Structures are given as C-alpha cells and as structure tokens.
gemmi code that builds the backbone of each chain (N, CA, C; Angstrom):
import gemmi

chains = {
    "A": [
        ("UNK", (-90.237, -170.247, 39.110), (-90.478, -171.135, 38.028), (-89.432, -172.124, 38.069)),
        ("UNK", (-89.689, -173.466, 37.524), (-88.674, -174.663, 37.843), (-87.770, -174.546, 36.562)),
        ("UNK", (-87.868, -173.670, 35.657), (-87.042, -173.714, 34.544), (-87.704, -174.695, 33.431)),
        ("UNK", (-86.714, -174.855, 32.452), (-87.134, -175.895, 31.491), (-86.921, -177.237, 31.948)),
        ("UNK", (-87.845, -178.091, 31.758), (-87.930, -179.350, 32.343), (-87.727, -180.401, 31.050)),
        ("UNK", (-86.794, -181.424, 31.055), (-86.635, -182.235, 30.091), (-86.894, -183.849, 30.802)),
        ("UNK", (-87.342, -184.529, 30.087), (-87.373, -186.092, 30.454), (-87.396, -186.839, 29.065)),
        ("UNK", (-86.771, -188.087, 29.475), (-86.015, -188.568, 30.726), (-84.735, -187.834, 30.631)),
        ("UNK", (-84.034, -187.989, 31.606), (-82.625, -187.318, 31.658), (-81.419, -188.335, 31.024)),
        ("UNK", (-81.826, -189.641, 31.024), (-81.010, -190.586, 30.427), (-81.856, -191.506, 29.717)),
        ("UNK", (-81.617, -191.940, 28.647), (-82.224, -192.903, 27.783), (-81.242, -193.853, 27.032)),
        ("UNK", (-81.327, -195.126, 27.252), (-80.581, -196.094, 26.616), (-81.519, -196.970, 25.823)),
        ("UNK", (-81.327, -197.135, 24.661), (-82.251, -198.077, 23.752), (-81.433, -198.693, 22.582)),
        ("UNK", (-82.247, -199.614, 21.993), (-81.549, -200.422, 20.960), (-81.912, -199.813, 19.772)),
        ("UNK", (-80.978, -200.188, 18.757), (-81.156, -199.708, 17.324), (-82.405, -200.051, 16.728)),
        ("UNK", (-83.235, -199.218, 16.138), (-84.482, -199.484, 15.515), (-85.663, -199.302, 16.361)),
        ("UNK", (-85.336, -198.902, 17.662), (-86.494, -198.606, 18.501), (-86.838, -197.249, 18.404)),
        ("UNK", (-88.118, -196.803, 18.674), (-88.609, -195.525, 18.853), (-88.277, -194.851, 20.068)),
        ("UNK", (-87.735, -193.505, 19.822), (-87.408, -192.954, 21.054), (-88.230, -191.452, 21.281)),
        ("UNK", (-88.730, -191.157, 22.308), (-89.350, -189.840, 22.461), (-88.810, -188.985, 23.599)),
        ("UNK", (-88.439, -187.963, 23.344), (-87.769, -186.807, 24.171), (-88.836, -185.948, 24.499)),
        ("UNK", (-88.902, -185.493, 25.824), (-89.965, -184.553, 26.194), (-89.407, -183.246, 26.768)),
        ("UNK", (-90.090, -182.233, 26.514), (-89.857, -180.934, 27.131), (-90.945, -180.075, 27.495)),
        ("UNK", (-90.655, -179.370, 28.736), (-91.699, -178.473, 29.249), (-91.079, -176.993, 29.390)),
        ("UNK", (-91.402, -175.999, 28.433), (-90.681, -174.854, 28.522), (-91.147, -173.921, 29.648)),
        ("UNK", (-90.369, -172.995, 29.716), (-90.954, -172.049, 30.957), (-92.190, -171.364, 30.591)),
        ("UNK", (-93.038, -171.306, 31.680), (-94.324, -170.754, 31.211), (-94.171, -169.314, 30.839)),
        ("UNK", (-94.878, -168.974, 29.746), (-94.987, -167.794, 29.158), (-94.023, -167.491, 28.038)),
        ("UNK", (-93.109, -168.413, 27.898), (-92.175, -168.212, 26.706), (-92.697, -168.763, 25.437)),
        ("UNK", (-92.595, -167.938, 24.350), (-93.259, -168.168, 23.074), (-92.265, -169.050, 22.039)),
        ("UNK", (-90.999, -169.072, 22.400), (-90.143, -169.834, 21.652), (-89.518, -171.040, 22.353)),
        ("UNK", (-89.508, -172.074, 21.533), (-88.913, -173.225, 21.978), (-87.988, -173.994, 21.031)),
        ("UNK", (-86.686, -174.254, 21.390), (-85.872, -174.715, 20.697), (-85.323, -176.328, 21.008)),
        ("UNK", (-84.980, -176.942, 19.992), (-84.243, -178.339, 20.296), (-83.021, -178.261, 19.651)),
        ("UNK", (-81.910, -178.550, 20.409), (-80.468, -178.759, 20.116), (-80.111, -180.133, 20.345)),
        ("UNK", (-78.857, -180.592, 19.379), (-78.357, -181.825, 19.829), (-76.909, -181.424, 19.901)),
        ("UNK", (-76.210, -182.024, 20.987), (-74.721, -181.849, 21.425), (-74.093, -183.154, 21.103)),
        ("UNK", (-72.949, -183.087, 20.334), (-72.063, -184.200, 20.169), (-70.587, -183.704, 20.164)),
        ("UNK", (-69.712, -184.621, 20.499), (-68.378, -184.310, 20.636), (-67.858, -183.778, 19.192)),
        ("UNK", (-68.354, -184.348, 18.154), (-67.928, -184.237, 16.855), (-68.462, -182.856, 16.105)),
        ("UNK", (-69.643, -182.622, 16.476), (-70.493, -181.549, 15.899), (-70.691, -180.380, 16.674)),
        ("UNK", (-70.437, -180.626, 18.048), (-70.813, -179.481, 18.845), (-72.409, -179.445, 19.064)),
        ("UNK", (-72.841, -178.109, 19.258), (-74.303, -177.906, 19.618), (-74.849, -177.474, 18.058)),
        ("UNK", (-75.936, -178.279, 17.738), (-76.518, -178.096, 16.633), (-78.149, -177.686, 16.759)),
        ("UNK", (-78.513, -176.697, 16.283), (-79.981, -176.224, 16.445), (-80.776, -177.288, 15.359)),
        ("UNK", (-81.752, -178.012, 15.837), (-82.507, -179.088, 15.118), (-83.730, -178.418, 14.642)),
        ("UNK", (-84.411, -177.700, 15.547), (-85.787, -177.125, 14.986), (-86.195, -176.048, 16.189)),
        ("UNK", (-86.860, -175.131, 15.702), (-87.554, -174.279, 16.759), (-88.975, -173.910, 16.429)),
        ("UNK", (-89.676, -173.511, 17.576), (-91.133, -173.304, 17.395), (-91.380, -171.839, 17.952)),
        ("UNK", (-92.303, -171.267, 17.275), (-93.013, -170.075, 17.813), (-94.369, -170.154, 18.089)),
        ("UNK", (-94.820, -169.953, 19.330), (-96.234, -170.082, 19.455), (-96.918, -171.268, 18.971)),
        ("UNK", (-95.928, -172.528, 19.242), (-96.283, -173.920, 18.974), (-96.281, -174.269, 17.551)),
        ("UNK", (-95.918, -173.197, 16.662), (-95.888, -173.572, 15.192), (-94.247, -173.748, 14.838)),
        ("UNK", (-93.849, -174.838, 14.194), (-92.540, -175.025, 13.643), (-92.045, -174.041, 12.792)),
        ("UNK", (-91.089, -173.199, 13.037), (-90.530, -172.292, 12.281), (-89.532, -172.508, 11.254)),
        ("UNK", (-88.555, -173.286, 11.775), (-87.410, -173.576, 10.906), (-87.032, -175.095, 11.387)),
        ("UNK", (-87.107, -176.038, 10.610), (-86.652, -177.343, 10.801), (-85.545, -177.774, 10.035)),
        ("UNK", (-84.754, -176.827, 9.416), (-83.769, -177.069, 8.432), (-82.599, -178.063, 9.196)),
        ("UNK", (-82.563, -178.008, 10.581), (-81.478, -178.561, 11.197), (-81.752, -180.006, 11.479)),
        ("UNK", (-83.013, -180.488, 11.285), (-83.379, -181.732, 11.465), (-82.731, -182.749, 10.590)),
        ("UNK", (-81.976, -183.668, 11.083), (-80.912, -184.523, 10.239), (-81.690, -185.231, 9.156)),
        ("UNK", (-82.751, -185.871, 9.271), (-83.450, -186.655, 8.303), (-84.834, -187.011, 8.807)),
        ("UNK", (-85.544, -187.679, 7.872), (-86.900, -187.891, 8.179), (-87.134, -188.915, 9.414)),
        ("UNK", (-86.221, -189.368, 9.922), (-86.394, -190.240, 11.081), (-86.746, -189.484, 12.367)),
        ("UNK", (-86.424, -187.984, 12.190), (-86.504, -187.194, 13.316), (-87.896, -186.304, 13.087)),
        ("UNK", (-88.679, -186.237, 14.024), (-89.767, -185.446, 14.064), (-89.958, -184.630, 15.398)),
        ("UNK", (-90.583, -183.411, 15.311), (-90.878, -182.608, 16.607), (-92.208, -182.100, 16.428)),
        ("UNK", (-92.828, -182.165, 17.613), (-94.187, -181.562, 17.812), (-94.507, -180.622, 18.907)),
        ("UNK", (-95.378, -179.702, 18.921), (-95.425, -178.979, 19.960), (-97.060, -178.699, 20.042)),
        ("UNK", (-97.732, -179.768, 20.837), (-99.165, -179.595, 20.529), (-99.734, -178.489, 21.479)),
        ("UNK", (-99.181, -177.967, 22.357), (-99.637, -176.973, 23.161), (-98.478, -175.981, 23.848)),
        ("UNK", (-98.708, -175.018, 24.597), (-97.513, -174.083, 24.758), (-96.786, -174.675, 25.920)),
        ("UNK", (-97.188, -175.839, 26.518), (-96.440, -176.111, 27.731), (-95.594, -177.515, 27.486)),
        ("UNK", (-95.706, -178.054, 26.246), (-95.260, -179.253, 25.992), (-94.731, -179.516, 24.445)),
        ("UNK", (-93.506, -180.182, 24.401), (-92.963, -180.406, 23.135), (-92.450, -181.822, 23.184)),
        ("UNK", (-92.379, -182.532, 22.012), (-91.707, -183.740, 21.929), (-90.706, -183.797, 20.803)),
        ("UNK", (-89.576, -184.600, 20.876), (-88.653, -184.812, 19.820), (-88.567, -186.375, 19.633)),
        ("UNK", (-89.031, -186.871, 18.441), (-89.167, -188.273, 18.325), (-88.148, -188.869, 17.280)),
        ("UNK", (-87.448, -189.950, 17.560), (-86.503, -190.539, 16.561), (-87.097, -191.951, 16.438)),
        ("UNK", (-87.432, -192.271, 15.230), (-87.971, -193.488, 14.658), (-87.600, -193.834, 13.341)),
        ("UNK", (-86.685, -194.917, 13.222), (-86.170, -195.600, 14.073), (-84.796, -195.191, 14.535)),
        ("UNK", (-84.334, -195.315, 15.771), (-83.042, -194.842, 16.213), (-81.919, -195.610, 15.609)),
        ("UNK", (-80.806, -194.846, 15.453), (-79.663, -195.402, 15.140), (-78.537, -195.183, 16.151)),
        ("UNK", (-77.279, -195.891, 16.105), (-76.234, -195.505, 17.035), (-75.750, -194.160, 16.833)),
        ("UNK", (-75.783, -193.644, 15.677), (-75.183, -192.284, 15.379), (-76.097, -191.161, 15.943)),
        ("UNK", (-77.273, -191.502, 16.364), (-78.129, -190.604, 17.089), (-77.800, -190.250, 18.532)),
        ("UNK", (-76.734, -191.090, 19.038), (-76.479, -190.912, 20.470), (-75.751, -189.481, 20.543)),
        ("UNK", (-76.202, -188.966, 21.467), (-76.002, -187.459, 21.778), (-76.702, -186.886, 23.119)),
        ("UNK", (-76.376, -185.719, 23.477), (-77.417, -184.993, 24.387), (-78.190, -184.275, 23.745)),
        ("UNK", (-79.469, -184.277, 24.026), (-80.474, -183.407, 23.349), (-80.930, -182.475, 24.250)),
        ("UNK", (-80.758, -181.048, 24.074), (-81.206, -180.110, 24.882), (-82.554, -179.341, 24.312)),
        ("UNK", (-83.336, -178.891, 25.341), (-84.417, -178.152, 24.894), (-84.203, -176.760, 25.548)),
        ("UNK", (-84.548, -175.667, 24.965), (-84.432, -174.239, 25.451), (-85.585, -173.560, 25.094)),
        ("UNK", (-86.029, -172.517, 25.782), (-87.156, -171.535, 25.489), (-86.748, -170.149, 25.857)),
        ("UNK", (-87.442, -169.408, 25.115), (-87.186, -167.814, 25.393), (-88.452, -166.961, 25.218)),
        ("UNK", (-88.505, -165.835, 25.675), (-89.633, -165.055, 25.572), (-89.755, -164.567, 24.105)),
        ("UNK", (-88.650, -164.303, 23.408), (-88.915, -163.901, 22.100), (-87.416, -164.368, 21.317)),
        ("UNK", (-87.499, -164.153, 20.064), (-86.355, -164.465, 19.326), (-85.192, -163.337, 19.194)),
        ("UNK", (-84.201, -163.593, 18.650), (-83.197, -162.408, 18.527), (-82.542, -162.219, 19.810)),
        ("UNK", (-82.764, -161.166, 20.471), (-82.014, -160.590, 21.463), (-82.320, -161.381, 22.805)),
        ("UNK", (-83.276, -161.960, 22.781), (-83.635, -162.703, 24.195), (-82.892, -163.826, 24.476)),
        ("UNK", (-82.802, -164.022, 25.722), (-82.000, -165.257, 26.403), (-82.801, -166.381, 26.284)),
        ("UNK", (-82.129, -167.389, 25.812), (-82.575, -168.716, 25.864), (-82.252, -169.283, 27.106)),
        ("UNK", (-83.000, -170.139, 27.681), (-82.952, -170.945, 28.901), (-83.047, -172.382, 28.526)),
        ("UNK", (-82.020, -172.888, 29.037), (-81.760, -174.294, 28.602), (-82.261, -175.367, 29.696)),
        ("UNK", (-82.788, -176.445, 29.508), (-83.072, -177.619, 30.279), (-81.725, -178.366, 30.498)),
        ("UNK", (-81.915, -179.403, 31.394), (-80.689, -180.032, 31.737), (-80.167, -181.111, 30.556)),
        ("UNK", (-80.933, -181.300, 29.658), (-80.541, -182.178, 28.628), (-80.913, -183.573, 28.843)),
        ("UNK", (-81.142, -184.257, 27.739), (-81.410, -185.958, 27.924), (-80.212, -186.523, 27.033)),
        ("UNK", (-79.493, -187.467, 27.845), (-78.530, -188.130, 27.047), (-79.048, -189.370, 26.670)),
        ("UNK", (-78.729, -189.515, 25.392), (-79.378, -190.580, 24.544), (-78.326, -191.652, 24.203)),
        ("UNK", (-78.394, -192.871, 24.309), (-77.520, -193.785, 23.951), (-78.272, -194.842, 23.221)),
        ("UNK", (-77.842, -195.035, 21.807), (-78.516, -195.995, 21.151), (-77.558, -197.241, 20.770)),
        ("UNK", (-77.709, -198.380, 21.277), (-76.822, -199.339, 21.135), (-77.040, -200.314, 19.802)),
    ],
    "B": [
        ("UNK", (-70.911, -167.479, 4.544), (-72.028, -168.136, 5.376), (-71.417, -167.704, 6.811)),
        ("UNK", (-72.535, -167.470, 7.560), (-72.239, -167.108, 8.914), (-71.677, -168.151, 9.697)),
        ("UNK", (-70.606, -167.632, 10.675), (-69.984, -168.821, 11.320), (-69.426, -167.974, 12.699)),
        ("UNK", (-69.100, -168.890, 13.569), (-68.657, -168.513, 14.846), (-67.497, -169.418, 15.276)),
        ("UNK", (-66.483, -168.796, 15.588), (-65.166, -169.495, 15.822), (-64.610, -169.231, 17.166)),
        ("UNK", (-64.351, -170.236, 17.809), (-63.520, -170.200, 19.178), (-62.160, -170.783, 19.043)),
        ("UNK", (-61.194, -170.095, 18.704), (-59.733, -170.701, 18.290), (-59.249, -171.550, 19.223)),
        ("UNK", (-59.459, -171.455, 20.591), (-58.886, -172.432, 21.632), (-59.881, -173.411, 22.011)),
        ("UNK", (-59.427, -174.741, 21.774), (-60.192, -175.812, 22.134), (-60.339, -176.050, 23.634)),
        ("UNK", (-59.056, -175.922, 24.188), (-58.822, -176.148, 25.543), (-57.897, -175.057, 26.099)),
        ("UNK", (-58.113, -174.585, 27.278), (-57.284, -173.742, 28.084), (-57.228, -174.010, 29.373)),
        ("UNK", (-55.879, -174.165, 29.900), (-55.699, -174.286, 31.328), (-55.074, -173.083, 32.036)),
        ("UNK", (-55.706, -172.629, 33.181), (-55.103, -171.460, 33.888), (-55.082, -171.956, 35.436)),
        ("UNK", (-54.320, -171.237, 36.011), (-54.057, -171.419, 37.474), (-55.193, -170.620, 38.132)),
        ("UNK", (-55.603, -171.191, 39.373), (-56.388, -170.421, 40.148), (-56.094, -168.998, 40.497)),
        ("UNK", (-56.770, -168.019, 40.258), (-56.439, -166.634, 40.677), (-55.803, -165.913, 39.473)),
        ("UNK", (-55.435, -166.495, 38.396), (-54.991, -166.100, 37.077), (-56.082, -165.303, 36.382)),
        ("UNK", (-55.659, -164.444, 35.510), (-56.732, -163.901, 34.570), (-57.095, -164.817, 33.423)),
        ("UNK", (-58.136, -164.482, 32.869), (-58.453, -165.310, 31.682), (-59.205, -164.684, 30.566)),
        ("UNK", (-58.982, -164.995, 29.352), (-59.525, -164.487, 28.253), (-59.709, -165.642, 27.294)),
        ("UNK", (-61.030, -165.655, 26.901), (-61.426, -166.778, 25.738), (-61.861, -165.963, 24.634)),
        ("UNK", (-61.512, -166.449, 23.513), (-61.605, -165.638, 22.398), (-62.846, -166.196, 21.562)),
        ("UNK", (-63.513, -165.253, 20.846), (-64.600, -165.590, 19.995), (-64.577, -164.659, 18.809)),
        ("UNK", (-64.777, -165.227, 17.621), (-64.805, -164.370, 16.314), (-66.142, -164.734, 15.687)),
        ("UNK", (-66.598, -163.862, 14.770), (-67.822, -164.095, 14.219), (-67.639, -163.671, 12.716)),
        ("UNK", (-68.526, -164.221, 11.825), (-68.587, -163.929, 10.446), (-69.771, -163.697, 9.844)),
        ("UNK", (-70.404, -162.257, 9.957), (-71.588, -161.936, 9.736), (-71.603, -160.671, 8.992)),
        ("UNK", (-72.726, -160.418, 8.123), (-72.665, -159.188, 7.555), (-72.954, -157.858, 8.307)),
        ("UNK", (-73.844, -158.124, 9.226), (-74.187, -157.003, 10.229), (-73.983, -157.384, 11.613)),
        ("UNK", (-73.911, -156.238, 12.502), (-73.564, -156.706, 13.910), (-74.699, -157.421, 14.469)),
        ("UNK", (-74.186, -158.712, 14.935), (-75.371, -159.611, 15.500), (-75.499, -159.445, 16.914)),
        ("UNK", (-76.440, -160.185, 17.450), (-76.439, -160.279, 18.864), (-75.467, -161.316, 19.373)),
        ("UNK", (-74.760, -161.039, 20.429), (-73.798, -161.825, 20.713), (-73.786, -162.413, 22.216)),
        ("UNK", (-73.620, -163.703, 22.469), (-73.836, -164.183, 23.931), (-72.557, -165.093, 24.191)),
        ("UNK", (-72.601, -165.311, 25.444), (-71.631, -166.234, 26.197), (-72.305, -167.083, 27.127)),
        ("UNK", (-72.317, -168.410, 26.821), (-72.842, -169.339, 27.722), (-71.973, -170.210, 28.335)),
        ("UNK", (-72.137, -170.739, 29.520), (-71.320, -171.782, 30.288), (-72.088, -172.939, 30.421)),
        ("UNK", (-71.151, -174.153, 30.282), (-71.907, -175.402, 30.525), (-71.045, -176.090, 31.498)),
        ("UNK", (-71.509, -176.463, 32.610), (-70.840, -177.236, 33.655), (-70.936, -178.859, 33.229)),
        ("UNK", (-70.014, -179.516, 33.786), (-70.298, -181.030, 33.364), (-71.673, -181.541, 33.767)),
        ("UNK", (-72.293, -182.311, 32.697), (-73.482, -182.814, 32.968), (-74.760, -181.996, 33.061)),
        ("UNK", (-74.373, -180.619, 32.767), (-75.525, -179.674, 32.958), (-75.784, -179.036, 31.648)),
        ("UNK", (-77.120, -178.389, 31.748), (-77.344, -177.524, 30.466), (-76.555, -176.251, 30.421)),
        ("UNK", (-76.905, -175.408, 29.524), (-76.177, -174.115, 29.427), (-76.790, -172.958, 30.199)),
        ("UNK", (-75.930, -172.092, 30.490), (-76.420, -171.121, 31.294), (-75.816, -169.654, 30.732)),
        ("UNK", (-76.580, -168.707, 30.685), (-76.083, -167.423, 30.148), (-75.405, -166.677, 30.955)),
        ("UNK", (-74.142, -166.176, 30.422), (-73.198, -165.462, 31.219), (-73.494, -163.942, 31.089)),
        ("UNK", (-73.625, -163.652, 29.770), (-73.771, -162.316, 29.362), (-74.241, -162.135, 27.860)),
        ("UNK", (-74.585, -160.918, 27.496), (-75.001, -160.872, 26.131), (-74.955, -159.335, 25.645)),
        ("UNK", (-74.781, -159.144, 24.473), (-74.459, -157.684, 23.995), (-75.459, -157.589, 22.741)),
        ("UNK", (-76.259, -156.372, 22.704), (-77.002, -156.249, 21.632), (-76.528, -154.880, 21.160)),
        ("UNK", (-76.420, -153.831, 21.702), (-76.032, -152.469, 21.214), (-75.475, -151.569, 22.479)),
        ("UNK", (-74.927, -150.555, 22.031), (-74.594, -149.641, 23.167), (-73.070, -150.026, 23.612)),
        ("UNK", (-72.904, -149.711, 25.155), (-71.500, -149.957, 25.560), (-70.923, -151.252, 25.184)),
        ("UNK", (-69.619, -151.089, 24.560), (-69.322, -152.532, 24.087), (-68.684, -153.361, 24.871)),
        ("UNK", (-68.521, -152.912, 26.365), (-68.003, -153.614, 27.338), (-69.199, -154.099, 28.251)),
        ("UNK", (-69.547, -155.499, 28.266), (-70.671, -155.995, 28.928), (-70.260, -156.630, 30.150)),
        ("UNK", (-70.944, -156.487, 31.211), (-70.767, -157.140, 32.523), (-71.830, -158.293, 32.518)),
        ("UNK", (-71.229, -159.400, 33.090), (-72.207, -160.671, 33.289), (-72.160, -161.273, 34.684)),
        ("UNK", (-72.683, -162.264, 34.726), (-72.643, -162.973, 36.045), (-71.266, -163.646, 36.473)),
        ("UNK", (-71.253, -163.952, 37.767), (-69.951, -164.688, 38.201), (-68.507, -163.753, 37.945)),
        ("UNK", (-68.662, -162.491, 37.641), (-67.487, -161.836, 37.615), (-67.071, -161.650, 36.028)),
        ("UNK", (-67.685, -162.267, 35.115), (-67.337, -162.269, 33.728), (-67.498, -161.031, 33.134)),
        ("UNK", (-66.858, -160.625, 32.118), (-67.074, -159.480, 31.287), (-66.820, -159.928, 29.833)),
        ("UNK", (-67.290, -159.124, 28.936), (-66.903, -159.472, 27.532), (-66.864, -158.214, 26.689)),
        ("UNK", (-66.002, -157.874, 25.787), (-66.045, -156.669, 24.975), (-66.235, -157.008, 23.491)),
        ("UNK", (-67.020, -156.175, 22.985), (-67.444, -156.312, 21.578), (-66.320, -155.517, 20.797)),
        ("UNK", (-65.780, -155.866, 19.885), (-64.860, -155.096, 18.974), (-65.234, -155.514, 17.447)),
        ("UNK", (-66.038, -154.262, 16.869), (-66.624, -154.478, 15.658), (-65.446, -154.611, 14.506)),
        ("UNK", (-64.572, -153.813, 14.761), (-63.266, -153.980, 13.833), (-62.609, -155.183, 13.627)),
        ("UNK", (-62.691, -155.956, 14.723), (-62.035, -157.304, 14.886), (-63.089, -158.412, 14.735)),
        ("UNK", (-64.380, -158.036, 14.683), (-65.621, -159.186, 14.621), (-65.123, -159.958, 15.810)),
        ("UNK", (-65.041, -159.573, 17.007), (-64.817, -160.277, 17.974), (-65.514, -159.917, 19.278)),
        ("UNK", (-65.840, -160.932, 20.275), (-66.422, -160.742, 21.404), (-65.855, -161.671, 22.517)),
        ("UNK", (-64.695, -161.265, 22.929), (-63.896, -162.109, 23.962), (-64.422, -161.854, 25.273)),
        ("UNK", (-64.392, -163.109, 26.065), (-64.739, -163.360, 27.304), (-63.554, -163.123, 28.384)),
        ("UNK", (-63.864, -162.260, 29.290), (-62.704, -162.043, 30.341), (-63.017, -162.215, 31.641)),
        ("UNK", (-62.127, -162.672, 32.659), (-62.347, -162.737, 34.008), (-60.840, -162.320, 34.694)),
        ("UNK", (-60.910, -161.437, 35.525), (-59.686, -160.990, 36.117), (-59.040, -162.066, 36.952)),
        ("UNK", (-59.739, -162.838, 37.697), (-59.221, -163.774, 38.592), (-60.108, -165.043, 38.650)),
        ("UNK", (-59.632, -166.220, 38.020), (-60.284, -167.291, 37.812), (-60.456, -168.167, 39.205)),
        ("UNK", (-61.719, -168.696, 39.394), (-61.934, -169.516, 40.541), (-62.068, -170.898, 40.048)),
        ("UNK", (-61.693, -172.036, 41.069), (-61.777, -173.312, 40.649), (-63.145, -173.711, 40.022)),
        ("UNK", (-64.072, -173.258, 40.634), (-65.590, -173.553, 40.117), (-65.846, -172.930, 38.605)),
        ("UNK", (-64.782, -172.236, 38.140), (-65.100, -171.695, 36.740), (-64.734, -172.758, 35.663)),
        ("UNK", (-64.280, -173.907, 36.095), (-63.828, -174.961, 35.226), (-65.113, -175.495, 34.547)),
        ("UNK", (-65.205, -175.385, 33.286), (-66.314, -175.726, 32.528), (-66.211, -175.483, 30.988)),
        ("UNK", (-67.061, -175.722, 30.336), (-67.003, -175.402, 28.828), (-67.718, -174.226, 28.496)),
        ("UNK", (-67.147, -173.356, 27.707), (-67.836, -171.949, 27.521), (-68.080, -171.667, 25.969)),
        ("UNK", (-69.206, -171.275, 25.617), (-69.807, -171.227, 24.226), (-70.104, -169.890, 23.849)),
        ("UNK", (-69.586, -169.407, 22.825), (-70.024, -168.130, 22.236), (-71.007, -168.488, 21.302)),
        ("UNK", (-72.008, -167.439, 21.301), (-72.984, -167.801, 20.468), (-73.540, -166.474, 19.687)),
        ("UNK", (-74.170, -166.605, 18.453), (-74.435, -165.410, 17.656), (-75.998, -165.515, 17.045)),
        ("UNK", (-76.621, -164.568, 17.027), (-77.744, -164.404, 16.356), (-77.866, -163.263, 15.524)),
        ("UNK", (-78.193, -163.265, 14.301), (-78.285, -162.099, 13.439), (-79.665, -162.009, 12.853)),
        ("UNK", (-80.026, -160.934, 12.415), (-81.483, -160.806, 11.929), (-81.771, -161.696, 10.745)),
        ("UNK", (-82.784, -162.568, 10.855), (-83.054, -163.540, 9.874), (-82.310, -164.711, 9.994)),
        ("UNK", (-81.361, -164.800, 10.826), (-80.504, -165.953, 10.841), (-80.977, -166.717, 12.075)),
        ("UNK", (-80.535, -168.042, 12.214), (-80.722, -168.967, 13.457), (-79.588, -168.555, 14.349)),
        ("UNK", (-79.943, -168.922, 15.556), (-78.916, -169.026, 16.628), (-77.870, -169.880, 16.307)),
        ("UNK", (-76.590, -169.420, 16.383), (-75.422, -170.297, 16.077), (-74.407, -170.386, 17.242)),
        ("UNK", (-74.093, -171.690, 17.526), (-72.975, -171.718, 18.770), (-71.612, -171.740, 18.226)),
        ("UNK", (-70.450, -171.399, 18.879), (-69.326, -171.702, 18.440), (-68.959, -173.242, 18.976)),
        ("UNK", (-67.816, -173.661, 18.728), (-67.477, -174.978, 18.984), (-67.172, -175.185, 20.450)),
        ("UNK", (-66.899, -174.149, 21.374), (-66.765, -174.190, 22.605), (-65.329, -174.336, 22.970)),
        ("UNK", (-64.942, -173.653, 24.209), (-63.676, -173.685, 24.844), (-63.724, -174.284, 26.115)),
        ("UNK", (-62.962, -175.518, 26.471), (-63.044, -176.034, 27.584), (-61.902, -175.398, 28.464)),
        ("UNK", (-62.454, -174.985, 29.698), (-61.369, -174.394, 30.759), (-61.170, -175.352, 31.887)),
        ("UNK", (-59.950, -175.470, 32.062), (-59.450, -176.327, 33.151), (-58.653, -175.327, 34.186)),
        ("UNK", (-58.988, -175.546, 35.496), (-58.389, -174.608, 36.400), (-57.362, -175.354, 37.351)),
        ("UNK", (-56.153, -174.846, 37.420), (-55.102, -175.701, 38.220), (-55.203, -175.117, 39.658)),
        ("UNK", (-55.065, -175.880, 40.754), (-55.154, -175.351, 42.104), (-53.928, -174.582, 42.342)),
    ],
}
model = gemmi.Model(1)
for chain_id, residues in chains.items():
    chain = gemmi.Chain(chain_id)
    for i, (resn, *xyz) in enumerate(residues, 1):
        res = gemmi.Residue()
        res.name, res.seqid = resn, gemmi.SeqId(i, " ")
        for name, pos in zip(("N", "CA", "C"), xyz):
            atom = gemmi.Atom()
            atom.name, atom.element = name, gemmi.Element(name[0])
            atom.pos, atom.b_iso = gemmi.Position(*pos), 0.0
            res.add_atom(atom)
        chain.add_residue(res)
    model.add_chain(chain)
structure = gemmi.Structure()
structure.add_model(model)
structure.setup_entities()
C-alpha cells in the first residue's frame, strides 16, 4: 500500500482565496483524521470521520473551514476564505478503527497564506 | 480536562548516550498511550503503543517505553542514540470517549 496520500505537498495562496487540501486514506481504513500543526499550538485534531461520516468536528477553528468525505477513498479540507493565520502544516491520518488502533499519517500539506 | 504534557521542549544528547523523553498525562482512567516520531518535513510515524498488559513496551528503532500508573507517565527510552534519531517526538493519548490528544512534542538533537 502507498500509505496515506496528501496533495498538494505545498500550497501558497493569497489571503481571501479558497484552498482545498486532499487526502486519500489507506485502503480499508474506516477512520480518517485531519490535523493542523503550528509552532504555537502544536498538533491539533480538526475533525475525524468514521465510514465517511463526520463524527467530531469540534476542533474545526471556524466556519471558514469545512471537510468532506464523499467516499471511502477521498477526503477534502477546504478553507474559504483563507487568512494568514491559517498558515500551517495540515496532516491527514487514517486507521482501521478508533481507540487502540494506530493512526498512519500522510506527509502533510504545508500551507502558506500571504 | 484531559491533557498530555512533555516537560522537555528540547533535549540534546551525544551520539551513543542513553535517552529518556518524558510524558505525563491527566486522565480519569488508564488511556491508550502512543509515541510518534516526526523527522523534518515528514509526517508522523508510530514508534510504539501501550494498551494493557506488560508495562514495558518495545517499539521500532530500538525504542522502548514504560507505563507507570502511579506516576501517570509513559516515558520513552533508548539505550544508545544514533544521529538519525534526531527528530521531534510526540506522546499521544486516547481515552475511551475522548479524542486523540498529542503532547506538545520534544525536539531531540544529537551531537556527533
């Protein structure tokens, strides 16, 4: 398996623009997680899905952020409109189940909002 | 509230020296415990995890961790550090009904 795939790896955009980050989880994994990593706040869980259904989005910073999982092999995290404070590395991870199971992380998308 | 602390922001050790990275958690019940490593520019990779049973857990790359219930700790150890171990290390915790929570991380530097 290729592991968790994220695209793009780097994104530079201007304030106010829409940004879409993409994730392909490991085949067969029922859980998908979106994290954000910054120097100030460390790793934060934004939202996670179970069988394509959003379970907990309490970590989503505000309404400008939205995430979807239209099928078992694809998820998006969208920011509209983007702001400079959204600059961070965004990680996607997947796991077979929750709780004790290992989360496998993608390489991340480094987002810079100018 | 649940929390995970890693008291050391940055640790520097010489190659070949032993290493211990500290992790403490605050949960009502014994949670699931994990250690992840992040190399520069990379995603996170699981080193080891503890669910139950033997409190000393062996992981990849020669790492081990010991769960101490009385101290609410899950410290990561390695007897002899290699230069390639330089990275950021994250302790993570999940408890029943709670989300996965990462500690703030400890950056490890290795001197030649």
